[in-house]
C-alpha positions, 0 to 999 in steps of 0.5 A: 200749498198745504198737503191734504191727507184723506183717509179712505177708510169705510166700514159697513156692517152687512146683513146675512143676505149681503154676505158673499156666497163664497164666505157663507159656503166656507163658514158652512163647510168648516164652522157648521155649528158656529153661525155668523154673528156679524160681518163687516166689509172694511175698505181701507184705501185700496184694501178690501176685507171682510171681518167675520165674527162667529158664535163660539168666539171665532174670528175670520178675515177674508180678502177682496177675492173672498179667500180666508187670510186669518182665523182666530179662536179661543179654542181649537180651530177645525183641522179642515181650515189648517193646511195639511203640512202645517197640521202634520208639523204640529201633530208631530212636534207639538202633540200636546197642543192645538192650533187656535190661530192661522194667518196668511200674509204675502210671504208666509203662513203663521199658526198660533198654538194654545200654549202661546207659541207662534210658528212661521211657515213659508207658502209651501208649508215648510217650517222655518222659525218660532216667532216670539 
């Protein structure tokens, strides 16, 4: 009997009225000068994410609970979106640099600096390595 693999990947572009309020509120709070250009609801198997593109070259990803898990920009991210412990570490150890990316995965947090360095932290915000 042949094995049949089905891909359950589905992308749907949402109108501005379909963007979940939790996401709209987050963006309004932290990116008030960067309106949403596009929102994509992405279903891949059992995983649901919302991929947001903002004016000013910012990209955000939210999980199914509508919590932000990834933020990228070509310029400095607002301090308000970076956990305070990570922000403090960067200002102490990389005072001449700024954060252009932050990501949360199952076990760690990562930030990307404007000089290309990627720093990894545990969930409590304690630094543990530079990622190459």
